[in-house]
C-alpha positions in Angstrom: 66.4 124.8 82.5 67.7 126.1 85.8 67.1 122.3 86.7 68.5 120.7 84.8 71.8 122.8 85.7 71.1 121.8 89.3 70.2 118.0 88.4 73.7 118.1 86.5 75.6 119.7 89.3 74.0 117.6 91.6 75.0 114.4 89.4 78.7 115.4 89.2 79.1 116.0 92.7 77.8 113.0 94.0 79.4 111.3 91.0 82.9 113.4 92.9 82.3 112.0 96.1 81.7 108.3 95.4 85.3 109.0 93.7 87.0 110.4 96.8 85.4 107.7 98.4 86.6 104.8 96.2 90.2 106.8 96.7 90.3 106.8 99.9 89.1 103.0 100.7 91.7 102.5 98.0 94.7 103.7 99.8 93.7 101.9 102.9 93.5 98.1 101.4 96.0 95.9 101.6 95.9 93.3 99.4 99.2 91.7 98.7 99.1 88.0 97.9 101.3 85.5 95.7 101.9 87.0 92.3 104.0 86.4 89.1 105.7 89.4 90.3 106.0 92.5 92.3 105.2 96.1 90.1 107.0 99.2 91.8 106.1 102.7 90.4 109.1 104.9 90.2 109.0 108.3 92.0 111.4 110.6 91.9 115.3 110.3 92.2 118.4 112.8 92.9 121.3 112.1 91.5 120.7 108.7 91.2 119.6 108.0 94.6 115.8 107.7 95.5 113.4 110.3 96.9 112.1 109.2 100.0 109.1 108.8 98.3 110.7 106.4 96.0 113.0 104.5 99.1 109.5 104.2 100.8 107.9 102.6 98.1 111.3 100.1 97.3 111.6 99.0 100.9 108.0 98.6 101.2 108.7 96.2 97.9 112.1 94.7 99.6 109.6 93.6 102.3 107.5 91.9 99.6 109.8 90.3 98.3 111.4 88.8 101.0 108.3 87.6 102.3 108.4 85.4 99.3 105.4 86.6 97.6 106.9 86.8 94.5 110.3 85.6 92.4 110.2 88.9 90.5 110.8 92.4 91.6 109.7 95.0 88.7 110.7 98.8 88.5 108.7 101.2 86.4 110.0 104.2 86.0 111.5 106.7 82.9 113.6 109.3 83.0 112.6 112.3 84.2 113.5 116.1 82.4 117.1 116.7 83.1 118.2 113.6 84.1 120.1 111.1 83.2 118.9 107.5 84.1 115.8 106.4 84.7 114.1 105.9 88.2 113.8 102.4 87.4 117.7 102.1 87.2 118.0 104.0 90.2 115.3 101.9 92.0 117.2 98.2 90.4 120.3 99.7 91.9 118.5 100.3 95.7 117.4 96.7 95.2 120.2 94.9 94.7 121.5 94.0 97.7 122.9 90.7 99.6 120.7 88.1 99.4 119.0 89.6 96.0 119.5 87.5 92.8 120.4 90.5 90.1 117.8 88.2 87.8 114.9 89.2 89.9 115.3 92.5 89.9 113.8 93.9 86.0 114.0 97.9 85.4 111.5 99.1 83.1 112.6 102.4 82.4 109.5 103.1 79.8 107.5 105.6 80.5 107.1 109.2 82.3 104.1 109.1 83.7 101.7 106.2 85.5 100.0 104.6 82.4 103.2 104.5 79.9 105.4 103.1 83.2 102.5 100.6 83.9 102.1 99.5 80.1 105.4 99.3 79.5 105.7 96.6 82.9 103.0 95.0 82.1 104.1 93.8 78.6 106.9 92.8 80.1 105.5 90.8 82.7 102.5 89.3 80.4 105.2 88.4 77.8 106.6 85.6 80.4 103.1 84.9 81.6 102.3 86.6 83.9 99.1 88.3 85.4 99.2 88.8 88.4 101.0 91.3 90.3 101.7 93.5 93.3 101.3 96.8 93.1 103.3 99.1 95.3 103.2 103.1 95.5 101.8 105.4 97.5 97.9 104.6 98.6 96.2 107.6 97.0 97.3 106.3 93.7 96.6 102.3 94.6 92.8 103.7 92.9 94.2 104.2 89.1 96.9 102.3 89.9 94.2 99.3 89.9 92.0 100.3 87.2 94.7 101.2 85.0 96.5 97.9 85.0 92.9 96.0 85.0 92.4 97.7 81.6 96.3 96.2 80.6 95.4 92.4 81.3 97.3 92.0 84.7 95.2 91.2 88.5 96.1 93.9 90.4 96.8 92.8 93.9 97.4 96.5 96.1 100.0 97.1 98.5 100.3 101.2 99.5 103.8 101.9 100.8 102.5 103.1 104.4 106.0 104.7 105.7 106.0 107.3 102.6 106.6 111.1 103.9 103.1 111.0 102.3 101.2 109.0 104.0 102.5 110.9 106.9 101.8 114.2 106.3 98.4 114.6 106.9 97.6 117.9 104.8 99.5 116.2 101.8 98.2 112.9 101.4 94.5 115.1 101.2 96.0 116.9 98.5 96.5 113.7 96.8 93.6 112.2 97.6 92.0 115.3 96.7 93.5 115.0 93.1 93.3 111.4 92.4 89.7 111.2 92.7 89.8 113.4 90.1 92.3 111.5 88.1 91.4 108.1 88.5 88.0 108.5 86.7 89.9 110.3 84.2 92.1 107.0 83.6 88.6 105.0 83.9 87.7 107.0 80.6 91.1 106.9 79.4 92.9 103.6 79.1 93.2 101.8 76.1 93.2 98.2 76.9 95.6 95.7 75.7 
């Protein structure tokens, strides 16, 4: 019995190490290429202004859009507790500026976490015949986003926001990478296909 428990513990530890390695590799991979849409995952907003993390994601997505990698910018993210406006609406307002056609930036304000927000964005994109999407978020988030996107019928092209305050704070980034090493396998096991 003791050998079985040791073997199970060793197997679990190996699976976690593999997951962590995959999360770190995905966080460092840049895969932006021509696509049907750029999807920006929401983050905190303060009274209608994007947080520094959200701003870094939005700026990165805007740079990809200016490179003409996709005709559509989709901002995903719902209304947080105690808030009046969705992350998506805040992100859309931030992105609208000189030279940006208002029809090119869409806010999908559904969902208060990764999977429902991405599911709503995926539904919108697929309804318009799209499939290839550039996913913009922090690097630590990329593996889980890509796993979920594939389950939702999308072809994900990850593009981490390297200027995010999380990426520049080593201790904070490590904490997020460790958390994702558990969240990504759970998302793989629990996300329903569309």
